[in-house]
C-alpha positions as CSV (number, residue, x, y, z in Angstrom):
1,X,-54.2,3.7,-33.0
2,X,-57.4,1.9,-32.2
3,X,-57.6,0.5,-28.7
4,X,-60.3,-2.0,-28.0
5,X,-61.3,-2.4,-24.3
6,X,-63.7,-5.3,-23.6
7,X,-65.1,-5.8,-20.2
8,X,-67.9,-4.4,-18.0
9,X,-69.6,-1.1,-17.7
10,X,-71.3,-0.9,-14.3
11,X,-72.7,1.4,-11.7
12,X,-71.1,1.2,-8.3
13,X,-73.6,2.0,-5.5
14,X,-71.7,2.6,-2.3
15,X,-73.4,2.7,1.1
16,X,-72.2,3.3,4.7
17,X,-73.6,1.4,7.6
18,X,-73.2,3.3,10.9
19,X,-72.5,0.2,13.0
20,X,-70.9,-3.1,12.9
21,X,-72.2,-6.1,10.9
22,X,-71.0,-8.4,13.7
23,X,-73.5,-6.8,16.2
24,X,-76.4,-7.9,14.0
25,X,-75.3,-11.4,12.9
26,X,-76.0,-14.2,15.3
27,X,-73.5,-17.0,14.8
28,X,-76.0,-19.7,16.0
29,X,-78.7,-18.4,13.6
30,X,-76.6,-17.8,10.5
31,X,-78.3,-20.7,8.7
32,X,-81.6,-18.8,9.0
33,X,-80.2,-15.3,8.7
34,X,-82.8,-12.5,7.9
35,X,-81.3,-9.1,8.6
36,X,-81.7,-5.5,7.3
37,X,-78.9,-2.9,7.5
38,X,-80.1,0.7,7.5
39,X,-77.5,2.8,5.8
40,X,-76.6,6.5,6.2
41,X,-76.0,7.4,2.6
42,X,-75.8,6.0,-1.0
43,X,-73.3,7.3,-3.6
44,X,-73.6,6.2,-7.2
45,X,-70.4,6.2,-9.2
46,X,-69.4,5.0,-12.7
47,X,-67.4,1.8,-12.8
48,X,-66.8,-1.5,-14.5
49,X,-63.4,-2.7,-15.7
50,X,-63.9,-1.5,-19.3
51,X,-65.2,1.9,-18.1
52,X,-62.3,2.4,-15.6
53,X,-59.7,1.5,-18.1
54,X,-61.2,3.7,-20.8
55,X,-61.5,6.6,-18.3
56,X,-57.8,6.5,-17.5
57,X,-56.9,6.1,-21.2
58,X,-58.9,9.3,-21.9
59,X,-56.9,11.1,-19.2
60,X,-53.8,9.9,-21.1
61,X,-55.1,11.4,-24.4
62,X,-56.6,8.3,-26.0
63,X,-60.1,7.5,-27.2
64,X,-60.5,3.7,-26.8
65,X,-63.5,1.8,-28.1
66,X,-65.4,0.1,-25.3
67,X,-66.8,-3.3,-26.0
68,X,-69.6,-3.9,-23.5
69,X,-73.4,-4.3,-23.1
70,X,-75.5,-1.9,-21.1
71,X,-79.1,-1.6,-20.1
72,X,-82.0,0.9,-20.2
73,X,-80.6,2.9,-17.3
74,X,-77.4,3.8,-19.2
75,X,-78.3,7.5,-19.7
76,X,-76.2,8.9,-16.9
77,X,-73.2,6.9,-17.8
78,X,-73.7,7.8,-21.5
79,X,-73.4,11.5,-20.7
80,X,-70.3,10.9,-18.7
81,X,-68.6,9.1,-21.5
82,X,-69.7,11.9,-23.9
83,X,-67.8,14.4,-21.7
84,X,-64.7,12.2,-22.1
85,X,-65.3,12.2,-25.9
86,X,-65.3,8.4,-26.0
87,X,-66.9,6.6,-28.9
88,X,-70.0,4.4,-28.6
89,X,-69.6,2.1,-31.6
90,X,-68.7,-0.9,-29.4
91,X,-71.4,-0.5,-26.8
92,X,-74.5,-2.6,-27.1
93,X,-77.6,-1.1,-25.5
94,X,-80.4,-3.4,-24.3
95,X,-83.9,-2.0,-23.6
96,X,-85.0,-5.0,-21.5
97,X,-82.1,-5.2,-19.1
98,X,-80.5,-3.0,-16.5
99,X,-76.8,-2.0,-16.6
100,X,-74.6,-4.1,-14.3
101,X,-74.4,-2.8,-10.8
102,X,-72.2,-3.4,-7.7
103,X,-73.9,-2.7,-4.3
104,X,-71.2,-2.2,-1.7
105,X,-72.0,-1.7,2.0
106,X,-69.2,-0.9,4.4
107,X,-69.5,-0.9,8.2
108,X,-67.6,1.2,10.8
109,X,-64.8,-1.5,11.0
110,X,-64.3,-1.4,7.2
111,X,-66.0,-4.8,6.7
112,X,-67.8,-5.0,3.4
113,X,-70.8,-6.8,2.0
114,X,-71.0,-6.6,-1.8
115,X,-73.8,-7.8,-4.1
116,X,-73.1,-7.7,-7.8
117,X,-76.0,-7.7,-10.4
118,X,-74.6,-8.6,-13.9
119,X,-77.7,-7.4,-15.8
120,X,-76.8,-6.5,-19.4
121,X,-73.3,-7.9,-18.8
122,X,-74.8,-11.3,-19.3
123,X,-75.4,-10.4,-22.9
124,X,-72.6,-10.4,-25.5
125,X,-71.6,-7.0,-26.8
126,X,-71.3,-8.6,-30.2
127,X,-68.8,-6.2,-31.8
128,X,-67.8,-7.1,-35.3
129,X,-64.3,-6.1,-36.4
130,X,-64.3,-4.8,-40.0
131,X,-61.5,-3.0,-41.8
132,X,-59.2,-3.1,-38.8
133,X,-55.5,-2.7,-39.7
134,X,-53.5,-4.9,-37.3
135,X,-50.6,-2.5,-37.4
136,X,-52.8,0.2,-35.9
137,X,-54.7,-1.6,-33.3
138,X,-54.4,-3.4,-29.9
139,X,-56.9,-4.8,-27.4
140,X,-57.3,-5.7,-23.8
141,X,-59.6,-8.6,-22.7
142,X,-60.7,-7.6,-19.2
143,X,-63.4,-9.1,-16.9
144,X,-66.8,-8.9,-18.5
145,X,-69.2,-11.2,-20.4
146,X,-67.8,-14.7,-20.2
147,X,-68.5,-15.5,-23.9
148,X,-67.0,-12.2,-25.1
149,X,-63.7,-12.8,-23.3
150,X,-62.6,-15.9,-25.3
151,X,-64.4,-14.8,-28.5
152,X,-62.5,-11.5,-28.6
153,X,-59.1,-13.1,-27.8
154,X,-59.7,-15.4,-30.7
155,X,-60.5,-12.5,-33.0
156,X,-57.3,-10.7,-32.0
157,X,-55.2,-13.8,-32.7
158,X,-56.9,-14.4,-36.0
159,X,-56.4,-10.8,-37.1
160,X,-52.8,-10.6,-35.7
161,X,-53.8,-7.8,-33.2
162,X,-51.7,-7.8,-30.0
163,X,-53.8,-8.0,-26.9
164,X,-53.4,-8.0,-23.1
165,X,-55.3,-10.7,-21.2
166,X,-56.6,-9.6,-17.8
167,X,-58.9,-12.2,-16.2
168,X,-59.4,-10.3,-13.0
169,X,-62.6,-10.9,-11.2
170,X,-63.7,-13.4,-13.8
171,X,-60.8,-15.8,-12.8
172,X,-62.9,-18.2,-10.8
173,X,-65.7,-18.2,-13.4
174,X,-63.5,-19.3,-16.3
175,X,-62.6,-22.9,-16.8
176,X,-59.0,-24.0,-16.9
177,X,-59.3,-24.6,-20.6
178,X,-60.6,-21.1,-21.3
179,X,-57.8,-19.5,-19.2
180,X,-55.1,-21.5,-21.0
181,X,-56.7,-20.6,-24.4
182,X,-56.7,-16.8,-23.6
183,X,-53.2,-16.8,-22.1
184,X,-51.9,-18.5,-25.2
185,X,-50.9,-16.0,-27.8
186,X,-51.5,-12.8,-25.7
187,X,-48.9,-10.1,-25.8
188,X,-49.0,-9.7,-22.0
189,X,-50.8,-11.6,-19.3
190,X,-51.6,-9.5,-16.3
191,X,-53.1,-10.4,-12.9
192,X,-52.7,-9.7,-9.2
193,X,-50.7,-12.1,-7.1
194,X,-53.8,-13.8,-5.7
195,X,-55.4,-14.3,-9.1
196,X,-52.1,-15.7,-10.4
197,X,-52.1,-18.4,-7.7
198,X,-55.8,-19.3,-8.5
199,X,-54.9,-19.6,-12.2
200,X,-51.9,-21.8,-11.4
201,X,-54.0,-24.1,-9.3
202,X,-56.8,-24.2,-11.8
203,X,-54.6,-24.8,-14.9
204,X,-51.8,-26.8,-13.2
205,X,-49.4,-24.5,-14.9
206,X,-46.3,-22.9,-13.3
207,X,-44.6,-19.7,-14.4
208,X,-42.5,-21.4,-17.0
209,X,-45.6,-23.0,-18.5
210,X,-47.3,-19.7,-18.7
211,X,-44.3,-18.1,-20.4
212,X,-44.3,-20.8,-23.0
213,X,-47.7,-19.4,-24.1
214,X,-47.1,-15.6,-23.7
215,X,-43.8,-13.7,-23.9
216,X,-44.6,-11.6,-20.8
217,X,-46.6,-11.6,-17.6
218,X,-47.1,-8.8,-15.1
219,X,-48.1,-9.5,-11.5
220,X,-49.4,-6.5,-9.4
221,X,-49.0,-6.6,-5.7
222,X,-50.8,-3.6,-4.3
223,X,-48.6,-1.3,-2.2
224,X,-45.6,-3.6,-2.9
225,X,-45.6,-2.7,-6.5
226,X,-45.5,-5.1,-9.4
227,X,-43.3,-7.6,-11.2
228,X,-42.7,-8.0,-14.9
229,X,-41.5,-11.5,-15.8
230,X,-40.4,-12.4,-19.3
231,X,-38.6,-15.5,-20.7
232,X,-35.3,-13.8,-20.1
233,X,-35.6,-11.9,-16.8
234,X,-37.7,-10.7,-13.9
235,X,-38.0,-7.0,-13.1
236,X,-39.3,-5.5,-9.9
237,X,-41.4,-2.3,-10.4
238,X,-41.8,-0.2,-7.3
239,X,-45.1,1.6,-6.6
240,X,-45.1,5.3,-7.5
241,X,-45.8,7.3,-4.3
242,X,-49.2,9.0,-4.4
243,X,-49.8,12.3,-2.6
244,X,-52.2,10.4,-0.3
245,X,-53.9,7.0,-0.1
246,X,-57.7,7.2,0.1
247,X,-59.1,4.2,-1.8
248,X,-57.1,1.5,-3.6
249,X,-60.2,0.4,-5.7
250,X,-59.6,1.0,-9.4
251,X,-55.8,1.2,-9.1
252,X,-55.4,-2.0,-11.1
253,X,-57.5,-0.7,-14.0
254,X,-55.5,2.5,-14.0
255,X,-52.3,0.5,-14.1
256,X,-53.6,-1.3,-17.2
257,X,-54.3,2.0,-18.9
258,X,-50.8,3.3,-18.3
259,X,-49.4,-0.1,-19.6
260,X,-51.5,0.2,-22.7
261,X,-50.4,3.8,-23.3
262,X,-46.7,2.8,-23.1
263,X,-47.2,-0.1,-25.5
264,X,-48.9,2.0,-28.2
265,X,-46.1,4.6,-27.8
266,X,-43.7,1.7,-28.6
267,X,-42.1,1.8,-25.2
268,X,-40.4,-1.3,-23.9
269,X,-42.4,-3.4,-21.5
270,X,-40.5,-2.3,-18.4
271,X,-41.1,1.4,-19.2
272,X,-44.8,0.6,-20.0
273,X,-45.2,-1.2,-16.7
274,X,-43.7,1.8,-14.9
275,X,-46.2,4.0,-16.7
276,X,-48.9,1.7,-15.3
277,X,-47.6,2.2,-11.8
278,X,-47.7,5.9,-12.3
279,X,-51.3,5.9,-13.5
280,X,-52.3,3.7,-10.6
281,X,-50.8,6.2,-8.1
282,X,-53.4,8.8,-9.1
283,X,-56.3,6.4,-8.8
284,X,-55.7,5.7,-5.1
285,X,-55.8,9.4,-4.2
286,X,-59.7,9.5,-4.5
287,X,-62.5,7.3,-3.4
288,X,-64.1,5.7,-6.5
289,X,-62.6,4.4,-9.7
290,X,-63.3,7.4,-12.0
291,X,-62.9,10.4,-9.6
292,X,-59.2,11.3,-10.0
293,X,-57.8,13.6,-12.6
294,X,-54.4,14.3,-14.1
295,X,-52.9,16.0,-17.1
296,X,-50.2,14.5,-19.3
297,X,-47.7,17.0,-17.9
298,X,-48.5,16.0,-14.3
299,X,-48.4,12.3,-15.3
300,X,-44.9,12.6,-16.8
301,X,-43.6,14.7,-13.9
302,X,-44.6,12.1,-11.4
303,X,-43.2,9.3,-13.7
304,X,-39.8,11.0,-14.0
305,X,-39.6,11.7,-10.3
306,X,-39.8,8.0,-9.5
307,X,-38.0,6.7,-12.6
308,X,-35.5,9.4,-13.5
């Protein structure tokens, strides 16, 4: 089964500020703010929606094809993907750009200032689908290049390939028309509860309107679990308890990987969503989006403990 994962590949550069931002920001001078925060440490980690989803799929025994553009500083990430035995055929490398990067600074009270540099992500990955058998392929359109997202959704529909639409962080950057277009015809529309409300406001659609365009939608709600809504029923999916909660970042991407694994195993959507919840439980145990590990045996043991 070929799994196509379009979205971003990015470096996450995480910094700790040993004070409080509020002590250095003057409310009456915020219109002329010029401030420097000296950080204690900088940690570089591999991230991006496509990278995170592909990483978790690799833990689940799959070798998805990543569709993304990267820059001249991709070497370290390339070596990481090689260790995961992931293919490179869908990755477009640009010599005149840098790979996308998120710069995240956290103070002592867990307030964050994040700057995101899209870099190569502004360039289409330009993958051409040749000789793909629709019966042996599926895709996920996740946040990345804003031209790729509708283009790949059109390709999937033209070829009869089922796909998941995951607007994520790109929700506010996509027009109402593009959102409606990509929801229409997808196999599953997935978002968190906040993104869903943004989309409803933007498109003027309610849940019933969305379900006229897709047979199923999944809404994730963090520690409250998720909800699978189809044209026939609504199913609550509890969160799978992790051993510890360290960092929720990346849990959503891990959820999507478990969902995809279930779908390619021909599981029903409820079981697939429960697999997504199981995958997410491992991601929250470590800081960073590609720092956790699990075996298939460990995965199924945790799944069966929550969903006997």
